[in-house]
C-alpha positions as CSV (number, residue, x, y, z in Angstrom):
1,M,10.4,10.6,-18.2
2,K,6.6,9.4,-17.8
3,K,6.1,7.6,-14.6
4,Y,5.3,4.1,-14.7
5,Y,1.8,4.3,-13.7
6,L,0.1,1.0,-12.1
7,T,-3.0,0.3,-10.1
8,T,-4.9,-2.2,-7.7
9,P,-8.5,-2.1,-8.0
10,L,-10.3,0.0,-5.4
11,Y,-11.5,-2.5,-2.6
12,Y,-15.0,-2.5,-1.5
13,V,-15.0,-1.8,2.1
14,N,-18.2,-3.8,3.2
15,A,-16.2,-5.9,4.9
16,A,-12.2,-6.7,6.2
17,P,-9.6,-7.4,3.7
18,H,-8.3,-10.9,3.1
19,I,-5.5,-12.8,1.3
20,G,-7.5,-11.8,-1.8
21,H,-7.0,-8.4,-0.9
22,A,-3.1,-9.2,-0.5
23,Y,-2.2,-10.8,-3.2
24,T,-3.1,-8.0,-5.5
25,T,-1.8,-5.3,-3.3
26,V,1.8,-7.3,-2.7
27,A,2.0,-8.0,-6.5
28,A,1.5,-4.3,-7.6
29,D,3.9,-3.6,-4.6
30,V,6.4,-6.1,-6.3
31,L,6.1,-4.6,-9.7
32,A,6.6,-1.1,-8.4
33,R,9.6,-1.8,-6.6
34,F,11.3,-3.4,-9.5
35,H,10.9,-0.4,-11.8
36,R,12.2,1.8,-8.9
37,A,15.3,-0.3,-8.5
38,N,15.6,0.2,-12.1
39,N,15.5,3.7,-11.8
40,R,12.3,4.3,-13.4
41,P,9.5,6.8,-11.7
42,V,6.9,5.1,-10.6
43,Q,3.3,6.0,-9.4
44,F,1.5,2.9,-7.4
45,L,-2.0,3.9,-6.7
46,T,-4.6,1.9,-4.6
47,G,-7.5,2.8,-2.6
48,T,-11.0,1.9,-1.5
49,D,-14.7,1.7,-3.3
50,E,-17.2,3.0,-0.8
51,H,-20.4,3.6,-2.5
52,G,-23.6,1.7,-3.3
53,S,-26.2,-0.4,-1.7
54,K,-24.2,-2.8,-0.3
55,I,-22.7,-0.5,2.0
56,E,-25.6,0.5,3.3
57,E,-26.5,-2.7,4.1
58,A,-23.4,-3.6,5.8
59,A,-23.2,-0.3,7.8
60,A,-26.9,-1.0,9.1
61,A,-25.8,-4.4,10.1
62,A,-22.9,-3.0,11.5
63,R,-25.4,-0.5,13.2
64,L,-23.0,2.4,12.4
65,G,-23.6,5.5,10.4
66,V,-22.6,5.0,6.7
67,K,-19.7,7.6,6.9
68,E,-18.4,6.1,10.0
69,F,-18.2,2.6,8.5
70,T,-16.6,3.8,5.2
71,D,-13.8,5.6,7.6
72,R,-13.4,2.7,9.4
73,N,-13.0,-0.2,6.9
74,S,-11.1,2.0,4.5
75,A,-8.6,2.5,7.3
76,A,-8.4,-1.1,8.0
77,F,-7.0,-1.6,4.4
78,R,-4.3,1.1,4.9
79,E,-3.7,-0.5,8.3
80,L,-2.7,-3.5,6.6
81,W,-0.7,-2.2,3.5
82,T,1.4,-0.8,6.1
83,H,1.9,-4.0,8.0
84,L,2.4,-5.7,5.0
85,D,4.9,-3.2,3.5
86,I,3.5,-1.9,0.9
87,R,4.6,1.1,-0.8
88,Y,2.0,2.8,-2.4
89,D,2.1,6.6,-3.8
90,D,-1.3,7.5,-3.5
91,F,-4.5,6.2,-1.8
92,I,-7.8,7.1,-3.0
93,R,-11.3,6.7,-1.9
94,T,-14.3,7.5,-4.1
95,T,-15.6,9.8,-1.0
96,E,-13.1,12.1,-1.3
97,P,-14.1,15.5,-2.8
98,R,-11.5,15.7,-5.5
99,H,-12.9,12.0,-7.0
100,E,-16.6,13.1,-6.7
101,S,-16.3,16.4,-8.3
102,R,-14.3,14.3,-11.3
103,V,-17.0,11.7,-11.6
104,Q,-19.5,14.7,-11.9
105,E,-17.5,16.1,-14.5
106,C,-17.1,13.2,-16.5
107,F,-20.9,12.4,-16.4
108,R,-21.6,15.9,-17.4
109,K,-19.0,15.4,-20.4
110,L,-21.0,12.1,-21.6
111,Q,-24.3,13.6,-21.0
112,E,-23.1,16.8,-23.7
113,S,-21.6,14.4,-26.3
114,G,-24.8,12.2,-26.2
115,D,-23.1,9.3,-25.0
116,V,-25.3,9.7,-21.8
117,Y,-28.7,9.8,-22.1
118,K,-31.8,9.0,-20.1
119,G,-34.2,6.1,-20.0
120,R,-35.7,3.3,-18.4
121,Y,-34.2,0.1,-17.0
122,R,-36.5,-3.0,-16.9
123,G,-34.3,-6.2,-15.7
124,F,-32.6,-7.8,-12.6
125,Y,-30.0,-6.4,-10.1
126,C,-27.6,-8.3,-7.8
127,V,-27.0,-6.5,-4.8
128,S,-24.0,-8.4,-3.6
129,D,-22.3,-7.9,-7.0
130,E,-24.0,-4.5,-7.1
131,T,-24.3,-5.7,-11.2
132,Y,-27.5,-5.2,-13.7
133,W,-28.3,-8.3,-15.6
134,T,-30.8,-9.0,-18.0
135,E,-33.1,-11.7,-19.1
136,T,-30.8,-13.2,-21.2
137,D,-28.2,-13.1,-18.6
138,A,-30.1,-14.6,-15.8
139,P,-32.7,-17.0,-17.5
140,P,-34.7,-18.5,-14.3
141,D,-33.8,-21.9,-12.9
142,E,-35.7,-25.3,-12.5
143,K,-37.4,-23.3,-9.7
144,G,-38.5,-20.6,-11.4
145,R,-35.6,-18.4,-9.6
146,R,-33.1,-15.9,-11.3
147,L,-29.8,-16.1,-9.8
148,C,-26.9,-14.0,-10.7
149,P,-24.8,-15.5,-13.2
150,N,-21.5,-15.2,-11.5
151,A,-20.5,-18.5,-10.3
152,E,-18.8,-17.0,-7.3
153,C,-22.0,-15.4,-6.2
154,R,-25.6,-17.0,-7.0
155,K,-27.5,-14.8,-5.0
156,P,-31.3,-14.4,-5.8
157,L,-31.2,-11.0,-8.1
158,Q,-33.9,-8.6,-7.5
159,E,-36.4,-7.7,-10.7
160,V,-36.2,-4.0,-10.7
161,E,-37.8,-1.4,-13.1
162,E,-36.8,2.5,-12.6
163,E,-35.8,5.3,-14.4
164,S,-32.1,5.8,-15.2
165,Y,-29.2,7.1,-17.0
166,F,-27.5,4.8,-19.8
167,F,-24.2,4.7,-21.3
168,K,-24.2,3.8,-24.8
169,L,-21.7,1.2,-24.4
170,S,-23.1,-0.6,-27.8
171,K,-21.3,2.3,-29.6
172,Y,-17.9,1.2,-28.8
173,Q,-18.3,-2.3,-29.6
174,Q,-16.3,-2.2,-33.0
175,P,-14.0,0.2,-31.2
176,L,-13.0,-2.2,-28.7
177,L,-12.6,-4.9,-31.1
178,D,-10.1,-2.9,-33.1
179,H,-8.6,-1.9,-30.3
180,Y,-8.0,-5.3,-28.7
181,R,-6.7,-6.5,-32.3
182,K,-4.6,-3.8,-32.8
183,N,-2.8,-4.0,-29.2
184,P,-2.5,-7.6,-28.5
185,G,-0.6,-6.7,-24.9
186,F,-4.0,-4.8,-23.7
187,L,-5.7,-8.0,-22.5
188,M,-3.6,-9.9,-20.4
189,P,-2.6,-12.5,-19.3
190,S,-3.2,-13.8,-23.1
191,H,-5.4,-16.7,-22.1
192,R,-8.2,-14.6,-20.6
193,A,-8.1,-12.7,-23.7
194,N,-10.6,-15.2,-25.6
195,E,-13.6,-14.8,-22.9
196,I,-13.8,-10.9,-23.4
197,L,-13.4,-11.2,-27.2
198,R,-16.2,-13.7,-27.5
199,F,-18.3,-11.2,-24.6
200,V,-17.8,-8.4,-26.8
201,E,-18.3,-9.9,-30.7
202,G,-21.7,-11.3,-28.7
203,G,-23.1,-8.0,-28.9
204,L,-23.0,-5.1,-26.4
205,Q,-26.0,-3.5,-24.7
206,D,-26.3,0.0,-23.4
207,T,-25.7,0.1,-19.8
208,A,-27.4,1.5,-16.9
209,I,-25.3,4.0,-15.1
210,S,-27.8,5.4,-12.1
211,R,-30.4,4.4,-9.3
212,T,-32.9,6.1,-8.0
213,K,-33.0,4.2,-5.0
214,V,-29.8,4.1,-3.4
215,K,-28.9,7.4,-1.5
216,W,-25.2,6.2,-0.6
217,G,-23.4,7.6,-4.0
218,I,-22.7,10.9,-6.2
219,P,-25.8,12.6,-6.8
220,V,-26.0,12.7,-10.7
221,P,-25.3,16.8,-11.6
222,G,-28.4,18.5,-12.2
223,D,-30.7,15.4,-11.3
224,A,-30.6,14.8,-7.4
225,E,-33.4,11.9,-7.5
226,H,-30.4,10.2,-9.3
227,T,-26.9,8.6,-7.8
228,I,-24.2,7.2,-10.1
229,Y,-24.1,3.8,-10.5
230,V,-21.1,2.5,-8.3
231,W,-19.1,0.7,-11.3
232,F,-19.2,3.9,-13.5
233,D,-18.2,6.1,-10.3
234,A,-15.3,3.7,-9.5
235,L,-13.5,3.0,-12.4
236,L,-13.0,6.6,-13.0
237,N,-10.6,6.9,-9.8
238,Y,-7.6,6.0,-12.3
239,L,-8.1,8.9,-14.1
240,T,-9.3,11.1,-11.2
241,A,-6.0,10.3,-9.3
242,A,-3.8,10.8,-12.5
243,Q,-5.3,14.1,-12.7
244,S,-5.4,15.3,-9.3
245,T,-1.7,14.6,-8.1
246,G,0.8,16.7,-10.3
247,A,0.8,17.3,-14.2
248,P,-1.7,14.4,-15.4
249,G,0.5,13.9,-18.5
250,D,3.2,12.5,-16.1
251,F,0.6,9.5,-15.3
252,W,-1.7,9.0,-17.6
253,P,-2.5,6.6,-19.4
254,A,-2.0,3.7,-16.7
255,D,0.9,1.3,-17.9
256,V,-1.2,-1.7,-16.4
257,H,-4.3,-2.2,-14.2
258,I,-3.8,-5.1,-11.8
259,V,-7.4,-6.8,-11.4
260,G,-9.1,-10.2,-9.9
261,K,-10.7,-12.3,-12.7
262,E,-14.0,-11.4,-11.1
263,I,-13.9,-7.7,-12.1
264,Y,-12.1,-8.3,-15.4
265,R,-14.9,-7.4,-17.9
266,F,-15.5,-4.1,-16.1
267,H,-12.0,-3.3,-16.6
268,S,-11.4,-4.4,-20.3
269,V,-14.7,-3.5,-21.5
270,T,-16.8,-0.8,-19.8
271,W,-13.8,1.2,-18.5
272,P,-11.9,1.6,-22.0
273,A,-15.2,2.2,-23.3
274,M,-15.8,5.1,-21.3
275,L,-12.0,6.2,-21.8
276,M,-13.0,6.3,-25.4
277,A,-15.9,8.0,-25.0
278,L,-14.2,10.8,-22.6
279,G,-11.5,11.4,-25.6
280,Q,-9.0,9.8,-23.4
281,P,-6.0,7.6,-24.0
282,L,-6.7,4.2,-23.0
283,P,-4.4,2.0,-20.2
284,K,-1.4,-0.3,-21.7
285,S,-2.9,-3.1,-19.9
286,V,-5.4,-4.7,-17.9
287,F,-4.0,-7.8,-16.1
288,A,-6.6,-10.0,-14.5
289,H,-5.2,-12.4,-11.9
290,G,-6.6,-15.6,-10.7
291,W,-8.6,-16.7,-7.5
292,W,-7.3,-18.3,-4.5
293,T,-8.7,-21.2,-3.1
294,V,-8.0,-22.4,0.9
295,D,-7.4,-25.9,1.3
296,G,-9.4,-26.5,-2.0
297,A,-12.4,-24.8,-1.0
298,K,-13.6,-21.6,-2.2
299,M,-13.3,-18.9,0.5
300,S,-16.5,-17.7,2.3
301,K,-17.7,-16.2,5.6
302,S,-20.2,-19.5,6.2
303,A,-17.2,-21.7,5.6
304,G,-15.1,-19.7,7.8
305,N,-12.2,-20.2,5.7
306,F,-11.1,-16.5,4.9
307,V,-7.2,-16.4,5.4
308,D,-6.5,-13.2,7.3
309,P,-2.7,-12.3,6.8
310,R,-2.0,-11.0,9.6
311,E,-2.5,-14.6,11.2
312,I,0.0,-15.6,8.9
313,T,2.6,-13.2,9.2
314,R,2.7,-13.4,13.0
315,E,3.9,-17.0,12.6
316,Y,6.0,-16.7,9.8
317,G,6.8,-13.1,9.2
318,V,5.8,-10.6,6.4
319,D,8.4,-11.8,4.0
320,A,8.1,-14.9,3.8
321,F,4.0,-14.6,2.9
322,R,5.0,-12.0,0.6
323,Y,7.1,-14.8,-0.8
324,F,4.6,-17.5,-1.0
325,L,1.7,-15.8,-2.4
326,L,4.0,-15.0,-5.6
327,R,5.6,-18.2,-5.6
328,E,2.9,-20.5,-5.0
329,M,1.4,-20.1,-8.5
330,P,1.7,-18.4,-11.9
331,F,0.3,-14.8,-11.9
332,G,-2.5,-15.0,-14.0
333,N,-3.8,-18.5,-12.8
334,D,-6.0,-19.9,-9.9
335,G,-4.4,-21.5,-6.8
336,N,-4.6,-23.2,-3.5
337,F,-3.5,-21.9,-0.2
338,S,-2.9,-24.1,2.8
339,L,-1.0,-24.0,5.9
340,E,0.8,-27.1,5.1
341,S,2.2,-26.0,1.5
342,F,3.0,-22.5,3.3
343,R,5.2,-24.5,5.7
344,K,7.1,-26.9,3.6
345,R,7.8,-23.9,0.9
346,Y,9.0,-21.6,4.0
347,N,11.3,-24.8,5.4
348,A,12.7,-25.7,2.4
349,E,13.3,-22.7,0.3
350,L,13.6,-19.9,2.9
351,A,14.9,-21.4,5.8
352,N,17.1,-23.9,4.2
353,D,17.9,-22.9,0.2
354,L,18.5,-19.5,1.3
355,G,18.8,-18.8,5.4
356,N,21.0,-21.5,5.8
357,L,23.1,-20.8,2.6
358,V,23.3,-17.1,3.9
359,S,24.5,-18.4,7.5
360,R,27.0,-20.9,6.3
361,V,28.8,-18.3,3.9
362,E,29.1,-15.8,6.9
363,Q,30.0,-18.4,9.3
364,M,33.1,-19.4,7.0
365,V,34.2,-16.0,6.1
366,D,34.0,-15.0,9.9
367,S,36.1,-18.0,11.0
368,Y,38.4,-18.6,8.2
369,L,39.2,-15.3,7.1
370,G,38.4,-12.9,10.0
371,G,35.1,-11.4,8.4
372,A,37.1,-10.0,5.8
373,M,35.3,-8.1,3.1
374,P,35.8,-8.7,-0.8
375,G,36.5,-5.9,-3.1
376,R,36.1,-5.7,-7.1
377,A,36.0,-8.7,-9.1
378,D,38.9,-9.9,-11.2
379,D,37.6,-9.1,-14.8
380,A,40.0,-11.6,-16.2
381,K,38.7,-14.7,-14.3
382,P,35.7,-16.7,-14.5
383,S,33.5,-16.8,-11.5
384,L,30.2,-17.8,-10.0
385,A,28.9,-14.2,-9.5
386,K,29.4,-13.3,-13.5
387,E,27.5,-16.3,-14.0
388,L,24.7,-15.2,-11.8
389,A,24.9,-11.5,-13.2
390,A,24.5,-12.8,-16.6
391,K,20.8,-14.3,-15.6
392,G,19.6,-10.6,-14.6
393,A,18.5,-10.0,-18.1
394,E,16.1,-12.8,-17.8
395,I,14.6,-12.1,-14.6
396,D,14.2,-8.8,-15.4
397,A,12.0,-9.8,-18.9
398,R,10.0,-11.8,-16.3
399,M,9.2,-9.3,-14.3
400,E,8.6,-7.0,-17.0
401,A,5.7,-9.6,-17.9
402,L,4.3,-9.9,-14.4
403,D,5.7,-13.6,-14.2
404,F,6.5,-13.1,-10.2
405,S,6.6,-16.8,-10.0
406,G,8.9,-17.5,-13.0
407,A,11.4,-14.6,-11.7
408,L,11.4,-16.6,-8.5
409,G,12.0,-19.6,-10.1
410,L,15.1,-18.4,-11.8
411,M,16.4,-16.9,-8.5
412,W,16.0,-20.0,-6.7
413,E,17.8,-21.8,-9.6
414,C,20.8,-19.7,-8.7
415,I,20.6,-20.2,-5.1
416,G,20.2,-23.7,-5.6
417,R,23.7,-23.5,-7.6
418,L,25.3,-21.7,-4.9
419,N,24.6,-24.2,-2.3
420,T,25.9,-26.7,-4.8
421,H,28.9,-24.7,-5.6
422,V,29.7,-24.7,-1.6
423,N,29.5,-28.4,-1.5
424,E,31.6,-29.1,-4.4
425,K,34.5,-26.3,-3.5
426,A,34.1,-27.6,0.6
427,P,36.0,-24.3,1.8
428,W,36.1,-26.3,5.4
429,K,38.7,-28.8,3.5
430,L,40.3,-26.2,1.2
431,V,41.4,-23.7,3.9
432,K,43.8,-26.3,5.5
433,T,45.6,-26.6,2.5
434,D,45.2,-23.2,0.4
435,K,43.9,-20.0,2.3
436,A,44.2,-17.8,-0.6
437,A,41.9,-20.2,-2.9
438,T,39.6,-20.6,0.4
439,Q,39.5,-16.6,-0.2
440,E,38.6,-16.5,-3.5
441,V,36.0,-19.1,-3.5
442,L,34.3,-17.2,-0.1
443,F,34.5,-13.7,-1.9
444,D,32.9,-15.2,-5.1
445,L,30.4,-16.4,-2.7
446,V,29.8,-13.4,-1.0
447,R,29.5,-11.1,-4.5
448,S,26.6,-13.8,-5.6
449,L,24.6,-13.5,-2.4
450,R,24.9,-9.8,-2.8
451,I,23.4,-10.3,-6.3
452,V,20.8,-12.3,-5.1
453,A,19.9,-9.6,-2.3
454,G,19.3,-7.3,-4.8
455,W,16.9,-9.5,-7.0
456,I,14.9,-10.7,-4.1
457,E,14.1,-7.1,-2.5
458,P,11.1,-6.3,-4.5
459,F,9.4,-9.5,-3.0
460,M,11.3,-9.6,0.3
461,P,12.4,-6.0,1.1
462,Q,13.2,-6.6,4.9
463,T,15.1,-10.1,3.9
464,A,17.1,-8.1,1.3
465,A,18.2,-5.2,3.6
466,K,19.2,-7.8,6.4
467,M,21.2,-9.9,3.8
468,H,22.9,-6.6,2.8
469,A,23.8,-5.5,6.3
470,Q,25.4,-8.9,7.0
471,L,27.3,-9.3,3.8
472,G,28.6,-5.7,4.1
473,V,27.0,-3.3,1.9
474,R,26.7,0.0,2.6
475,Q,23.3,1.3,1.8
476,F,22.2,2.6,-1.5
477,P,19.5,4.7,-2.4
478,A,18.2,1.7,-4.8
479,P,18.7,-1.9,-4.2
480,L,22.3,-3.3,-5.2
481,S,22.8,-4.1,-8.7
482,A,25.1,-7.0,-9.9
483,E,27.3,-4.4,-12.1
484,H,27.8,-2.3,-8.3
485,V,28.9,-5.9,-7.1
486,L,31.1,-6.9,-9.5
487,A,32.9,-3.3,-9.4
488,G,33.3,-3.4,-5.7
489,E,31.4,-0.2,-5.2
490,S,29.1,-2.3,-2.4
491,A,31.9,-2.5,0.2
492,N,31.4,-0.8,3.4
493,T,33.8,-0.6,6.1
494,G,34.2,-3.5,8.7
495,K,33.8,-7.1,8.6
496,I,31.1,-9.6,7.7
497,L,30.0,-11.3,11.1
498,K,27.8,-14.3,12.1
499,A,24.2,-13.3,12.5
500,P,21.1,-14.9,13.2
501,P,19.3,-17.0,10.8
502,L,17.2,-14.8,8.3
503,F,13.8,-17.7,8.6
504,P,14.3,-19.7,11.6
505,R,12.7,-23.4,11.0
506,K,9.0,-24.1,11.7
């Protein structure tokens, strides 16, 4: 079976990682864990983008050599991913020999096919975005300035004229449009597709893919005066990693590239055109998620409102942070981060809805049944656990579609159903008149919570592990399925015991 190959973008190492980077990577990790739980082999790639003039400038500002600077900042991303319980399979750096040699190989191949040619570039360049712009893209404003067209940047552009190598992007305008039409799942989410279609239908121009004034980059093969443009270099990482780890056929093509909407155009236009030119299959999907604002304002260094994931996790824990990122807004939309909304969700949904439910059930099983363990569910009897198990297909469908907030919403509907069931059955009253009926109710609740623990594992792996341990589940190589629970295959020896709250109120 081909591995499910998913990627994050390569994160630019000019600055420390923040909530935006964490958002993309946690989402990819959740998707990877979901597929692993369903016994599908997974290849999850992330890494760092380390070339270009912006890196040279940042290293100089930090008074470090460029290699020392990139080593330090790339390590910061690895350390944060470890902290956030990210289980990637490969981490690639664009300064690695395996990548640099592959980029040069692809460059040579495109030169030989005529898809890369030498010319002269006249236009404008944004150092901050590492992006070329034409006069049409960036007309002068009322003060005569040419500013970066990217609304999130708007920094002054440099006017440049230099010898450059060009990629024949214009050649692939119609092939791209044909591909979009034949593969409607390629541009995701669907509400972002029109932007790309309009851009490509408006006409594509050949794009400069080398610089003579940037020394920190991969040299153009056979022409040491030029270094390869950082975007052409970085995009090839997905292919490099697939062809440098095991048999290429096991990985490529990618099943999904998860990216931020600010780099969607590079991934949905330039990248597939490059692959067409190289004769490689195209990824099945490119999914662009939205941006986070902080307390309603754009994140920026000057505003001092960058959210450091470590600060949040220090107070609330890693699992709560992972949960909030994917619960607060539909994946693909923009959203707002505030500590107040975080605290409200933490207390209402994690501490109360889930944590308090688990504590109540454990305490009642301990008090009324001596910690007894449920076995196989009675096939002839209806039960809440069976009702929940039937929801699994709908949750899986949401996960397959990267609708993480929708999947969590369905899970929390089920958790709400369990809380209502506890109040309706009132085991604390029932035990006074019918212990057998009390056991049946509580065993049904334990089975139901074991199913919930399997569902939440991709989002909150540490919490799921605690729930399994507290609910008497022996370790499985993969998160527990509803079928295992109902068949009694999960039962460990011993007893269900009371434990500290999963999420202490804040």
